[in-house]
VEXPA-817610 format. One record per atom (N, C-alpha, C): residue in three letters; atom name; x, y, z. Coordinates in nm, 2 decimals. Layout:
// residues N
ALA:CA:X:Y:Z
...
//
This chain:
// residues 230
MET:N:-0.28:-0.66:0.42
MET:CA:-0.35:-0.71:0.27
MET:C:-0.26:-0.74:0.16
LEU:N:-0.28:-0.87:0.11
LEU:CA:-0.19:-0.90:0.00
LEU:C:-0.33:-0.94:-0.11
ARG:N:-0.35:-0.80:-0.15
ARG:CA:-0.44:-0.80:-0.28
ARG:C:-0.41:-0.83:-0.42
THR:N:-0.45:-0.87:-0.49
THR:CA:-0.40:-0.94:-0.63
THR:C:-0.48:-0.93:-0.74
ARG:N:-0.61:-0.83:-0.69
ARG:CA:-0.69:-0.84:-0.83
ARG:C:-0.68:-0.69:-0.85
PHE:N:-0.63:-0.59:-0.81
PHE:CA:-0.61:-0.46:-0.86
PHE:C:-0.53:-0.43:-0.96
ALA:N:-0.57:-0.32:-1.04
ALA:CA:-0.48:-0.31:-1.17
ALA:C:-0.41:-0.19:-1.14
LEU:N:-0.33:-0.24:-1.07
LEU:CA:-0.23:-0.11:-1.01
LEU:C:-0.07:-0.14:-1.01
PRO:N:0.04:-0.09:-0.99
PRO:CA:0.14:-0.13:-1.06
PRO:C:0.21:-0.24:-0.90
LEU:N:0.29:-0.31:-0.90
LEU:CA:0.34:-0.43:-0.81
LEU:C:0.42:-0.36:-0.71
LEU:N:0.42:-0.41:-0.59
LEU:CA:0.51:-0.36:-0.47
LEU:C:0.53:-0.49:-0.39
VAL:N:0.67:-0.52:-0.39
VAL:CA:0.66:-0.66:-0.31
VAL:C:0.67:-0.63:-0.12
LEU:N:0.74:-0.50:-0.09
LEU:CA:0.76:-0.51:0.08
LEU:C:0.76:-0.37:0.03
SER:N:0.74:-0.33:0.19
SER:CA:0.72:-0.18:0.23
SER:C:0.85:-0.13:0.33
VAL:N:0.93:-0.05:0.27
VAL:CA:1.05:-0.01:0.30
VAL:C:1.05:0.09:0.40
GLY:N:1.13:0.08:0.46
GLY:CA:1.15:0.25:0.55
GLY:C:1.19:0.32:0.51
CYS:N:1.18:0.47:0.53
CYS:CA:1.23:0.59:0.47
CYS:C:1.36:0.64:0.50
ARG:N:1.43:0.51:0.58
ARG:CA:1.57:0.55:0.61
ARG:C:1.63:0.52:0.45
LYS:N:1.60:0.44:0.36
LYS:CA:1.67:0.40:0.27
LYS:C:1.58:0.40:0.14
SER:N:1.65:0.43:0.03
SER:CA:1.55:0.41:-0.10
SER:C:1.49:0.28:-0.11
VAL:N:1.38:0.25:-0.18
VAL:CA:1.29:0.16:-0.21
VAL:C:1.38:0.06:-0.25
GLY:N:1.36:-0.08:-0.21
GLY:CA:1.45:-0.15:-0.28
GLY:C:1.59:-0.16:-0.20
ASP:N:1.61:-0.10:-0.11
ASP:CA:1.73:-0.11:-0.03
ASP:C:1.88:-0.03:-0.09
ALA:N:1.80:0.04:-0.17
ALA:CA:1.96:0.07:-0.31
ALA:C:2.03:0.18:-0.24
GLU:N:2.12:0.25:-0.29
GLU:CA:2.19:0.32:-0.20
GLU:C:2.14:0.47:-0.21
PRO:N:2.20:0.48:-0.08
PRO:CA:2.13:0.67:-0.08
PRO:C:2.17:0.72:-0.19
GLY:N:2.05:0.83:-0.22
GLY:CA:2.10:0.91:-0.33
GLY:C:2.06:0.84:-0.49
THR:N:1.99:0.77:-0.47
THR:CA:1.97:0.70:-0.60
THR:C:1.79:0.68:-0.61
VAL:N:1.71:0.68:-0.69
VAL:CA:1.63:0.67:-0.71
VAL:C:1.59:0.49:-0.76
PRO:N:1.55:0.42:-0.71
PRO:CA:1.53:0.29:-0.78
PRO:C:1.41:0.27:-0.90
SER:N:1.40:0.21:-0.96
SER:CA:1.30:0.19:-1.07
SER:C:1.17:0.10:-1.00
VAL:N:1.05:0.08:-1.07
VAL:CA:0.97:0.01:-1.07
VAL:C:1.02:-0.16:-1.00
GLY:N:1.09:-0.15:-1.10
GLY:CA:1.16:-0.31:-1.14
GLY:C:1.24:-0.38:-1.07
THR:N:1.30:-0.23:-1.00
THR:CA:1.38:-0.30:-0.89
THR:C:1.29:-0.36:-0.75
VAL:N:1.17:-0.26:-0.73
VAL:CA:1.08:-0.30:-0.62
VAL:C:1.01:-0.42:-0.65
ALA:N:0.94:-0.44:-0.77
ALA:CA:0.85:-0.52:-0.78
ALA:C:0.93:-0.66:-0.84
SER:N:0.97:-0.75:-0.75
SER:CA:1.07:-0.86:-0.77
SER:C:0.97:-0.96:-0.69
ALA:N:0.97:-1.09:-0.75
ALA:CA:0.89:-1.21:-0.66
ALA:C:0.94:-1.24:-0.60
ALA:N:0.85:-1.26:-0.49
ALA:CA:0.87:-1.32:-0.35
ALA:C:0.83:-1.48:-0.30
THR:N:0.92:-1.54:-0.23
THR:CA:0.87:-1.67:-0.18
THR:C:0.80:-1.65:-0.03
ALA:N:0.69:-1.70:-0.04
ALA:CA:0.61:-1.71:0.13
ALA:C:0.58:-1.84:0.15
ALA:N:0.47:-1.88:0.23
ALA:CA:0.44:-1.99:0.28
ALA:C:0.33:-2.04:0.31
THR:N:0.29:-2.14:0.35
THR:CA:0.13:-2.21:0.36
THR:C:0.12:-2.22:0.55
ALA:N:0.05:-2.24:0.58
ALA:CA:0.01:-2.26:0.74
ALA:C:0.12:-2.37:0.78
ALA:N:0.08:-2.43:0.69
ALA:CA:0.15:-2.57:0.69
ALA:C:0.33:-2.56:0.68
GLY:N:0.35:-2.45:0.60
GLY:CA:0.51:-2.42:0.62
GLY:C:0.58:-2.47:0.46
THR:N:0.49:-2.50:0.43
THR:CA:0.52:-2.56:0.26
THR:C:0.54:-2.41:0.19
ALA:N:0.67:-2.39:0.14
ALA:CA:0.72:-2.27:0.05
ALA:C:0.65:-2.27:-0.10
ARG:N:0.58:-2.19:-0.15
ARG:CA:0.54:-2.14:-0.27
ARG:C:0.58:-2.02:-0.33
GLU:N:0.60:-1.98:-0.48
GLU:CA:0.60:-1.88:-0.54
GLU:C:0.46:-1.81:-0.51
LYS:N:0.46:-1.66:-0.51
LYS:CA:0.38:-1.60:-0.52
LYS:C:0.41:-1.45:-0.61
ALA:N:0.34:-1.41:-0.62
ALA:CA:0.32:-1.28:-0.71
ALA:C:0.31:-1.16:-0.62
PRO:N:0.40:-1.06:-0.64
PRO:CA:0.41:-0.97:-0.50
PRO:C:0.27:-0.89:-0.51
PRO:N:0.27:-0.85:-0.37
PRO:CA:0.10:-0.76:-0.36
PRO:C:0.15:-0.62:-0.44
PRO:N:0.02:-0.54:-0.47
PRO:CA:0.00:-0.43:-0.54
PRO:C:0.04:-0.35:-0.42
ALA:N:0.12:-0.21:-0.50
ALA:CA:0.15:-0.10:-0.47
ALA:C:0.02:-0.02:-0.45
LEU:N:0.02:0.08:-0.35
LEU:CA:-0.14:0.15:-0.32
LEU:C:-0.11:0.30:-0.37
GLY:N:-0.09:0.31:-0.50
GLY:CA:-0.09:0.41:-0.57
GLY:C:0.04:0.46:-0.62
VAL:N:0.09:0.57:-0.66
VAL:CA:0.19:0.61:-0.73
VAL:C:0.32:0.52:-0.64
LEU:N:0.44:0.53:-0.68
LEU:CA:0.58:0.47:-0.61
LEU:C:0.66:0.59:-0.59
TYR:N:0.68:0.62:-0.49
TYR:CA:0.76:0.76:-0.42
TYR:C:0.86:0.70:-0.36
ALA:N:1.01:0.76:-0.42
ALA:CA:1.11:0.68:-0.37
ALA:C:1.12:0.73:-0.23
GLN:N:1.21:0.68:-0.14
GLN:CA:1.28:0.73:0.01
GLN:C:1.42:0.73:-0.03
VAL:N:1.49:0.88:0.01
VAL:CA:1.63:0.87:-0.03
VAL:C:1.68:0.98:0.09
ASN:N:1.81:0.95:0.13
ASN:CA:1.81:1.01:0.24
ASN:C:1.75:1.04:0.33
GLY:N:1.66:0.92:0.40
GLY:CA:1.57:0.97:0.51
GLY:C:1.47:1.02:0.48
LYS:N:1.43:1.06:0.35
LYS:CA:1.32:1.14:0.31
LYS:C:1.24:1.08:0.17
CYS:N:1.13:1.13:0.22
CYS:CA:1.00:1.07:0.06
CYS:C:1.04:1.17:-0.04
ILE:N:1.07:1.13:-0.14
ILE:CA:1.06:1.24:-0.25
ILE:C:1.02:1.20:-0.38
VAL:N:0.97:1.29:-0.45
VAL:CA:0.81:1.27:-0.56
VAL:C:0.91:1.20:-0.67
PRO:N:0.89:1.10:-0.77
PRO:CA:1.03:1.06:-0.87
PRO:C:1.03:1.16:-0.98
PRO:N:1.15:1.16:-1.07
PRO:CA:1.15:1.28:-1.15
PRO:C:1.04:1.25:-1.24
THR:N:1.00:1.13:-1.31
THR:CA:0.85:1.10:-1.39
THR:C:0.71:1.14:-1.31
ASP:N:0.72:1.19:-1.21
ASP:CA:0.58:1.21:-1.14
ASP:C:0.52:1.32:-1.19
THR:N:0.40:1.29:-1.21
THR:CA:0.32:1.40:-1.29
THR:C:0.22:1.52:-1.18
GLN:N:0.13:1.58:-1.25
GLN:CA:0.03:1.66:-1.16
GLN:C:-0.06:1.55:-1.10
SER:N:-0.07:1.43:-1.16
SER:CA:-0.20:1.36:-1.16
SER:C:-0.09:1.18:-1.16
PRO:N:-0.02:1.16:-1.08
PRO:CA:0.04:1.03:-1.05
PRO:C:-0.06:0.90:-1.05
VAL:N:-0.18:0.90:-0.99
VAL:CA:-0.26:0.81:-1.00
VAL:C:-0.36:0.85:-1.10
PRO:N:-0.35:0.74:-1.23
PRO:CA:-0.45:0.77:-1.35
PRO:C:-0.61:0.81:-1.27
PRO:N:-0.66:0.92:-1.39
PRO:CA:-0.78:0.93:-1.35
PRO:C:-0.88:0.83:-1.35
GLU:N:-0.98:0.81:-1.32
GLU:CA:-1.08:0.73:-1.34
GLU:C:-1.17:0.77:-1.38
PRO:N:-1.31:0.74:-1.40
PRO:CA:-1.46:0.76:-1.45
PRO:C:-1.48:0.84:-1.31
ALA:N:-1.53:0.97:-1.34
ALA:CA:-1.56:1.11:-1.27
ALA:C:-1.73:1.05:-1.19
ARG:N:-1.72:1.07:-1.08
ARG:CA:-1.90:1.02:-1.03
ARG:C:-2.01:1.11:-1.08
PRO:N:-2.09:1.06:-1.17
PRO:CA:-2.21:1.16:-1.18
PRO:C:-2.27:1.23:-1.13
GLY:N:-2.25:1.35:-1.15
GLY:CA:-2.28:1.49:-1.10
GLY:C:-2.21:1.53:-0.98
ALA:N:-2.07:1.49:-0.98
ALA:CA:-1.96:1.53:-0.85
ALA:C:-1.90:1.64:-0.90
THR:N:-1.89:1.72:-0.80
THR:CA:-1.80:1.85:-0.83
THR:C:-1.64:1.84:-0.76
ASN:N:-1.57:1.89:-0.86
ASN:CA:-1.40:1.84:-0.78
ASN:C:-1.41:1.96:-0.72
ALA:N:-1.30:1.93:-0.61
ALA:CA:-1.30:2.04:-0.52
ALA:C:-1.17:2.14:-0.58
CYS:N:-1.11:2.08:-0.65
CYS:CA:-0.99:2.15:-0.70
CYS:C:-0.99:2.10:-0.86
GLU:N:-0.91:2.20:-0.93
GLU:CA:-0.86:2.14:-1.06
GLU:C:-0.68:2.11:-1.05
LYS:N:-0.63:2.21:-0.96
LYS:CA:-0.50:2.24:-1.01
LYS:C:-0.44:2.20:-0.86
ASP:N:-0.30:2.21:-0.84
ASP:CA:-0.24:2.20:-0.73
ASP:C:-0.24:2.38:-0.66
ALA:N:-0.22:2.47:-0.71
ALA:CA:-0.22:2.58:-0.65
ALA:C:-0.35:2.67:-0.62
GLU:N:-0.46:2.54:-0.58
GLU:CA:-0.56:2.60:-0.51
GLU:C:-0.56:2.50:-0.38
CYS:N:-0.43:2.45:-0.40
CYS:CA:-0.43:2.38:-0.24
CYS:C:-0.35:2.44:-0.12
THR:N:-0.39:2.46:-0.02
THR:CA:-0.29:2.51:0.06
THR:C:-0.25:2.46:0.19
LYS:N:-0.33:2.38:0.26
LYS:CA:-0.30:2.35:0.38
LYS:C:-0.25:2.21:0.35
GLY:N:-0.20:2.18:0.48
GLY:CA:-0.10:2.06:0.50
GLY:C:0.01:2.05:0.44
LYS:N:0.12:1.93:0.45
LYS:CA:0.24:1.91:0.41
LYS:C:0.19:1.85:0.27
ASN:N:0.30:1.95:0.16
ASN:CA:0.33:1.92:0.04
ASN:C:0.14:1.93:-0.05
PRO:N:0.07:2.01:-0.03
PRO:CA:-0.08:2.03:-0.09
PRO:C:-0.04:2.00:-0.23
ARG:N:-0.16:1.89:-0.29
ARG:CA:-0.16:1.92:-0.40
ARG:C:-0.32:1.85:-0.46
CYS:N:-0.35:1.89:-0.57
CYS:CA:-0.48:1.84:-0.61
CYS:C:-0.49:1.68:-0.70
ARG:N:-0.54:1.61:-0.64
ARG:CA:-0.52:1.46:-0.73
ARG:C:-0.65:1.38:-0.73
SER:N:-0.64:1.34:-0.83
SER:CA:-0.77:1.23:-0.85
SER:C:-0.78:1.12:-0.75
VAL:N:-0.89:1.12:-0.67
VAL:CA:-0.91:1.06:-0.53
VAL:C:-1.02:0.94:-0.56
TYR:N:-0.98:0.80:-0.57
TYR:CA:-1.07:0.70:-0.60
TYR:C:-1.18:0.71:-0.48
ILE:N:-1.31:0.70:-0.51
ILE:CA:-1.41:0.72:-0.44
ILE:C:-1.51:0.59:-0.37
GLY:N:-1.48:0.50:-0.46
GLY:CA:-1.49:0.35:-0.50
GLY:C:-1.61:0.34:-0.61
HIS:N:-1.62:0.21:-0.61
HIS:CA:-1.71:0.16:-0.73
HIS:C:-1.67:0.24:-0.85
GLY:N:-1.55:0.20:-0.88
GLY:CA:-1.49:0.25:-1.00
GLY:C:-1.51:0.39:-1.05
MET:N:-1.52:0.50:-0.96
MET:CA:-1.54:0.65:-0.99
MET:C:-1.43:0.72:-0.88
SER:N:-1.40:0.84:-0.91
SER:CA:-1.29:0.92:-0.85
SER:C:-1.33:1.07:-0.86
HIS:N:-1.29:1.17:-0.81
HIS:CA:-1.35:1.29:-0.84
HIS:C:-1.16:1.38:-0.75
LYS:N:-1.16:1.51:-0.79
LYS:CA:-1.03:1.56:-0.75
LYS:C:-1.08:1.64:-0.63
GLU:N:-0.94:1.61:-0.54
GLU:CA:-0.95:1.66:-0.41
GLU:C:-0.82:1.71:-0.39
CYS:N:-0.83:1.82:-0.30
CYS:CA:-0.64:1.87:-0.21
CYS:C:-0.69:1.77:-0.15
THR:N:-0.52:1.67:-0.13
THR:CA:-0.48:1.63:-0.05
THR:C:-0.32:1.69:0.02
ALA:N:-0.27:1.59:0.09
ALA:CA:-0.16:1.64:0.16
ALA:C:-0.11:1.56:0.24
ASP:N:0.05:1.53:0.29
ASP:CA:0.10:1.40:0.33
ASP:C:0.12:1.42:0.47
ALA:N:0.10:1.35:0.52
ALA:CA:0.10:1.30:0.70
ALA:C:0.26:1.31:0.74
CYS:N:0.34:1.29:0.68
CYS:CA:0.46:1.29:0.71
CYS:C:0.57:1.32:0.57
GLU:N:0.72:1.30:0.61
GLU:CA:0.82:1.30:0.51
GLU:C:0.91:1.25:0.56
LYS:N:0.92:1.17:0.65
LYS:CA:1.04:1.13:0.74
LYS:C:0.99:1.08:0.87
ASP:N:1.02:0.93:0.89
ASP:CA:1.00:0.84:1.01
ASP:C:0.99:0.97:1.14
ALA:N:1.04:1.06:1.17
ALA:CA:1.10:1.14:1.28
ALA:C:0.95:1.23:1.28
ASP:N:0.88:1.24:1.21
ASP:CA:0.73:1.31:1.17
ASP:C:0.61:1.22:1.26
CYS:N:0.65:1.07:1.25
CYS:CA:0.53:0.98:1.29
CYS:C:0.55:0.97:1.45
ALA:N:0.43:0.93:1.52
ALA:CA:0.44:0.86:1.64
ALA:C:0.54:0.78:1.64
THR:N:0.55:0.74:1.78
THR:CA:0.63:0.64:1.82
THR:C:0.54:0.50:1.80
GLY:N:0.61:0.41:1.75
GLY:CA:0.56:0.29:1.69
GLY:C:0.53:0.27:1.56
THR:N:0.54:0.41:1.49
THR:CA:0.48:0.43:1.34
THR:C:0.62:0.49:1.26
ARG:N:0.63:0.43:1.12
ARG:CA:0.71:0.50:1.04
ARG:C:0.63:0.55:0.91
CYS:N:0.70:0.62:0.87
CYS:CA:0.66:0.68:0.71
CYS:C:0.68:0.62:0.58
PHE:N:0.56:0.59:0.53
PHE:CA:0.55:0.51:0.42
PHE:C:0.51:0.61:0.33
CYS:N:0.62:0.63:0.19
CYS:CA:0.62:0.71:0.10
CYS:C:0.53:0.67:-0.02
GLY:N:0.43:0.75:-0.02
GLY:CA:0.33:0.76:-0.16
GLY:C:0.25:0.62:-0.09
GLY:N:0.23:0.60:0.06
GLY:CA:0.12:0.47:0.07
GLY:C:-0.02:0.47:0.02
ALA:N:-0.07:0.59:0.00
ALA:CA:-0.21:0.59:0.01
ALA:C:-0.23:0.58:-0.15
HIS:N:-0.38:0.55:-0.17
HIS:CA:-0.43:0.54:-0.35
HIS:C:-0.38:0.68:-0.40
ASP:N:-0.41:0.75:-0.37
ASP:CA:-0.38:0.91:-0.45
ASP:C:-0.21:0.95:-0.41
GLY:N:-0.17:0.86:-0.34
GLY:CA:0.02:0.88:-0.34
GLY:C:0.03:0.97:-0.21
ARG:N:-0.05:0.98:-0.10
ARG:CA:0.00:1.08:-0.01
ARG:C:0.11:0.99:0.09
ASN:N:0.19:1.07:0.16
ASN:CA:0.31:0.97:0.27
ASN:C:0.17:0.90:0.38
ALA:N:0.22:0.84:0.43
ALA:CA:0.12:0.81:0.54
ALA:C:0.24:0.74:0.70
CYS:N:0.17:0.76:0.79
CYS:CA:0.24:0.73:0.89
CYS:C:0.18:0.59:0.92
ILE:N:0.27:0.45:0.95
ILE:CA:0.20:0.36:0.97
ILE:C:0.28:0.22:1.04
ALA:N:0.19:0.15:1.12
ALA:CA:0.27:0.06:1.21
ALA:C:0.36:-0.07:1.14
PHE:N:0.43:-0.11:1.22
PHE:CA:0.55:-0.21:1.17
PHE:C:0.61:-0.28:1.24
ASN:N:0.63:-0.41:1.19
ASN:CA:0.72:-0.47:1.25
ASN:C:0.84:-0.49:1.17
CYS:N:0.85:-0.47:1.04
CYS:CA:0.95:-0.49:0.97
CYS:C:0.96:-0.38:0.88
ARG:N:1.11:-0.35:0.78
ARG:CA:1.11:-0.22:0.70
ARG:C:1.11:-0.32:0.58
SER:N:1.18:-0.42:0.58
SER:CA:1.25:-0.49:0.48
SER:C:1.21:-0.68:0.48
ASN:N:1.28:-0.73:0.39
ASN:CA:1.26:-0.88:0.44
ASN:C:1.39:-0.97:0.51
ALA:N:1.46:-0.83:0.50
ALA:CA:1.60:-0.88:0.60
ALA:C:1.56:-0.89:0.77
ASP:N:1.40:-0.82:0.78
ASP:CA:1.41:-0.84:0.93
ASP:C:1.30:-0.95:0.94
CYS:N:1.27:-1.04:0.84
CYS:CA:1.19:-1.11:0.87
CYS:C:1.26:-1.27:0.87
GLU:N:1.17:-1.36:0.92
GLU:CA:1.24:-1.50:0.93
GLU:C:1.29:-1.54:0.77
LYS:N:1.37:-1.61:0.77
LYS:CA:1.45:-1.63:0.67
LYS:C:1.34:-1.73:0.56
GLY:N:1.36:-1.67:0.42
GLY:CA:1.25:-1.72:0.32
GLY:C:1.08:-1.65:0.35
TYR:N:1.09:-1.57:0.46
TYR:CA:0.95:-1.47:0.46
TYR:C:1.00:-1.33:0.44
VAL:N:0.86:-1.30:0.38
VAL:CA:0.89:-1.13:0.31
VAL:C:0.84:-1.02:0.43
CYS:N:0.85:-0.94:0.37
CYS:CA:0.80:-0.81:0.49
CYS:C:0.66:-0.75:0.37
GLY:N:0.52:-0.81:0.43
GLY:CA:0.44:-0.76:0.34
GLY:C:0.31:-0.62:0.40
LEU:N:0.24:-0.57:0.34
LEU:CA:0.17:-0.47:0.37
LEU:C:0.03:-0.53:0.41
ALA:N:0.00:-0.43:0.48
ALA:CA:-0.13:-0.55:0.59
ALA:C:-0.24:-0.42:0.62
GLY:N:-0.36:-0.45:0.64
GLY:CA:-0.43:-0.33:0.71
GLY:C:-0.55:-0.30:0.58
MET:N:-0.53:-0.39:0.50
MET:CA:-0.66:-0.32:0.41
MET:C:-0.77:-0.36:0.37
SER:N:-0.82:-0.46:0.48
SER:CA:-0.91:-0.49:0.49
SER:C:-1.07:-0.44:0.46
GLY:N:-1.02:-0.30:0.47
GLY:CA:-1.11:-0.23:0.51
GLY:C:-1.17:-0.14:0.34
GLY:N:-1.11:-0.18:0.28
GLY:CA:-1.07:-0.15:0.11
GLY:C:-0.96:-0.09:0.05
HIS:N:-0.94:-0.03:-0.03
HIS:CA:-0.83:0.01:-0.08
HIS:C:-0.82:0.16:-0.11
LEU:N:-0.89:0.20:-0.04
LEU:CA:-0.94:0.37:-0.04
LEU:C:-0.80:0.47:0.06
HIS:N:-0.76:0.39:0.14
HIS:CA:-0.69:0.42:0.26
HIS:C:-0.52:0.37:0.22
PRO:N:-0.43:0.46:0.31
PRO:CA:-0.27:0.37:0.35
PRO:C:-0.33:0.22:0.41
PRO:N:-0.22:0.18:0.39
PRO:CA:-0.20:0.04:0.47
PRO:C:-0.17:0.07:0.59
ALA:N:-0.24:-0.01:0.70
ALA:CA:-0.23:0.01:0.81
ALA:C:-0.13:0.00:0.89
GLY:N:-0.01:-0.11:0.80
GLY:CA:0.11:-0.12:0.86
GLY:C:0.21:-0.21:0.80
SER:N:0.31:-0.25:0.80
SER:CA:0.40:-0.37:0.74
SER:C:0.47:-0.46:0.80
PHE:N:0.41:-0.60:0.79
PHE:CA:0.45:-0.71:0.89
PHE:C:0.51:-0.83:0.85
CYS:N:0.59:-0.86:0.90
CYS:CA:0.65:-1.01:0.86
CYS:C:0.55:-1.11:0.80
ARG:N:0.59:-1.18:0.73
ARG:CA:0.51:-1.31:0.69
ARG:C:0.58:-1.44:0.79
THR:N:0.46:-1.55:0.81
THR:CA:0.58:-1.64:0.90
THR:C:0.51:-1.75:0.88
SER:N:0.56:-1.85:0.92
SER:CA:0.45:-2.00:0.88
SER:C:0.34:-2.01:0.94
ARG:N:0.33:-1.93:1.04
ARG:CA:0.20:-1.91:1.16
ARG:C:0.08:-1.88:1.06
ASP:N:0.07:-1.81:0.96
ASP:CA:0.00:-1.74:0.90
ASP:C:-0.07:-1.84:0.83
THR:N:-0.22:-1.84:0.80
THR:CA:-0.32:-1.93:0.80
THR:C:-0.36:-1.91:0.65
CYS:N:-0.27:-1.83:0.55
CYS:CA:-0.34:-1.75:0.42
CYS:C:-0.20:-1.70:0.35
VAL:N:-0.16:-1.74:0.25
VAL:CA:-0.08:-1.61:0.16
VAL:C:-0.10:-1.51:0.11
ASP:N:-0.23:-1.55:0.05
ASP:CA:-0.28:-1.42:-0.04
ASP:C:-0.43:-1.44:-0.05
ASP:N:-0.53:-1.36:-0.10
ASP:CA:-0.64:-1.29:-0.11
ASP:C:-0.71:-1.49:-0.17
GLY:N:-0.65:-1.53:-0.26
GLY:CA:-0.70:-1.67:-0.33
GLY:C:-0.70:-1.76:-0.24
ASP:N:-0.61:-1.71:-0.11
ASP:CA:-0.67:-1.86:-0.01
ASP:C:-0.81:-1.85:0.06
CYS:N:-0.86:-1.76:0.03
CYS:CA:-1.01:-1.72:0.15
CYS:C:-1.13:-1.73:0.09
GLY:N:-1.15:-1.75:-0.06
GLY:CA:-1.25:-1.80:-0.10
GLY:C:-1.28:-1.68:-0.19
THR:N:-1.37:-1.70:-0.27
THR:CA:-1.41:-1.57:-0.37
THR:C:-1.47:-1.46:-0.31
GLY:N:-1.55:-1.50:-0.21
GLY:CA:-1.63:-1.40:-0.15
GLY:C:-1.72:-1.34:-0.21
ASN:N:-1.79:-1.40:-0.32
ASN:CA:-1.90:-1.34:-0.37
ASN:C:-2.06:-1.41:-0.37
THR:N:-2.04:-1.47:-0.26
THR:CA:-2.21:-1.49:-0.20
THR:C:-2.26:-1.39:-0.20
PRO:N:-2.39:-1.34:-0.23
PRO:CA:-2.48:-1.23:-0.25
PRO:C:-2.51:-1.22:-0.09
GLY:N:-2.48:-1.10:-0.09
GLY:CA:-2.53:-1.05:0.11
GLY:C:-2.41:-1.06:0.18
ALA:N:-2.31:-1.18:0.15
ALA:CA:-2.17:-1.18:0.22
ALA:C:-2.08:-1.11:0.20
PRO:N:-2.01:-1.04:0.30
PRO:CA:-1.88:-1.01:0.26
PRO:C:-1.77:-1.06:0.20
SER:N:-1.67:-0.99:0.16
SER:CA:-1.56:-1.04:0.08
SER:C:-1.46:-1.10:0.18
LYS:N:-1.38:-1.18:0.18
LYS:CA:-1.26:-1.20:0.24
LYS:C:-1.11:-1.20:0.17
VAL:N:-1.05:-1.11:0.27
VAL:CA:-0.89:-1.12:0.20
VAL:C:-0.81:-1.15:0.33
CYS:N:-0.68:-1.16:0.26
CYS:CA:-0.58:-1.20:0.38
CYS:C:-0.50:-1.10:0.42
ASP:N:-0.52:-1.10:0.55
ASP:CA:-0.47:-0.95:0.60
ASP:C:-0.41:-0.99:0.75
TYR:N:-0.35:-0.92:0.84
TYR:CA:-0.28:-0.88:0.92
TYR:C:-0.40:-0.92:1.04
VAL:N:-0.38:-0.97:1.18
VAL:CA:-0.43:-0.96:1.24
VAL:C:-0.35:-0.96:1.40
ALA:N:-0.35:-0.82:1.45
ALA:CA:-0.26:-0.77:1.55
ALA:C:-0.27:-0.89:1.69
ALA:N:-0.38:-0.93:1.68
ALA:CA:-0.41:-1.03:1.83
ALA:C:-0.37:-1.16:1.83
SER:N:-0.33:-1.20:1.70
SER:CA:-0.31:-1.37:1.70
SER:C:-0.13:-1.33:1.63
ASN:N:-0.10:-1.20:1.57
ASN:CA:0.02:-1.16:1.52
ASN:C:0.06:-1.30:1.40
ARG:N:-0.04:-1.24:1.29
ARG:CA:-0.01:-1.35:1.20
ARG:C:-0.12:-1.30:1.10
PHE:N:-0.10:-1.32:0.96
PHE:CA:-0.18:-1.31:0.84
PHE:C:-0.31:-1.41:0.83
GLU:N:-0.45:-1.36:0.86
GLU:CA:-0.55:-1.47:0.85
GLU:C:-0.63:-1.40:0.73
CYS:N:-0.76:-1.47:0.69
CYS:CA:-0.85:-1.41:0.62
CYS:C:-0.94:-1.40:0.70
VAL:N:-0.97:-1.23:0.66
VAL:CA:-1.10:-1.17:0.77
VAL:C:-1.19:-1.12:0.65
ALA:N:-1.28:-1.13:0.74
ALA:CA:-1.41:-1.02:0.65
ALA:C:-1.40:-0.88:0.60
THR:N:-1.42:-0.84:0.52
THR:CA:-1.42:-0.70:0.44
THR:C:-1.56:-0.68:0.35
HIS:N:-1.59:-0.57:0.41
HIS:CA:-1.76:-0.52:0.32
HIS:C:-1.71:-0.43:0.17
TYR:N:-1.59:-0.43:0.15
TYR:CA:-1.54:-0.42:0.07
TYR:C:-1.59:-0.49:-0.09
PRO:N:-1.63:-0.44:-0.18
PRO:CA:-1.72:-0.53:-0.27
PRO:C:-1.64:-0.62:-0.33
PRO:N:-1.69:-0.74:-0.40
PRO:CA:-1.56:-0.82:-0.43
PRO:C:-1.54:-0.77:-0.58
PRO:N:-1.40:-0.78:-0.63
PRO:CA:-1.40:-0.72:-0.77
PRO:C:-1.49:-0.79:-0.89
GLY:N:-1.51:-0.73:-0.99
GLY:CA:-1.61:-0.75:-1.11
GLY:C:-1.52:-0.82:-1.21
//
């Protein structure tokens, strides 16, 4: 999904963990500015138009020498703390309290409706080899910075038709989870971003977002029950 309404850092494309973000040379840690460049997409009729890059889903983790790494600027809470849920009890207060899974740590996790609480999180992978066949490791892909295994048919814009980008998809259930995958935008898409899908603010009606639909192998407007942004 190419969401444009979240106040989060921007990310144009999701690249594989075999290279650093933005196709930088191995051993270098790219800046957010390197990754967040403008992209050219197209409408269903094939008319190209400039669009803002889609948002990153959490802290930007670099991918160096085939592994996800934490940037030198990372802190104990890479995702800015959000208002605590009234009456919520945090599951942890510091990383030392978390012991299960890969790279366990205590993070502020968004739980919806502008609220969050702290809980132990862990990575699903550190490299592509940790993931099942047909998926790859997306570094820092979840809202709280966890690495996640996702489906894909592209790793970078170079894998896509000339003039089209490799975009994140599968977020129609809300932005509380990692993206479901990274897929090439094509001339067959019926939308470029959420703005093409209407406001979705009709009382009682679900919001609509521009997301990848596997059955048709393209990006289309799909319903989501995530509340429309205020």
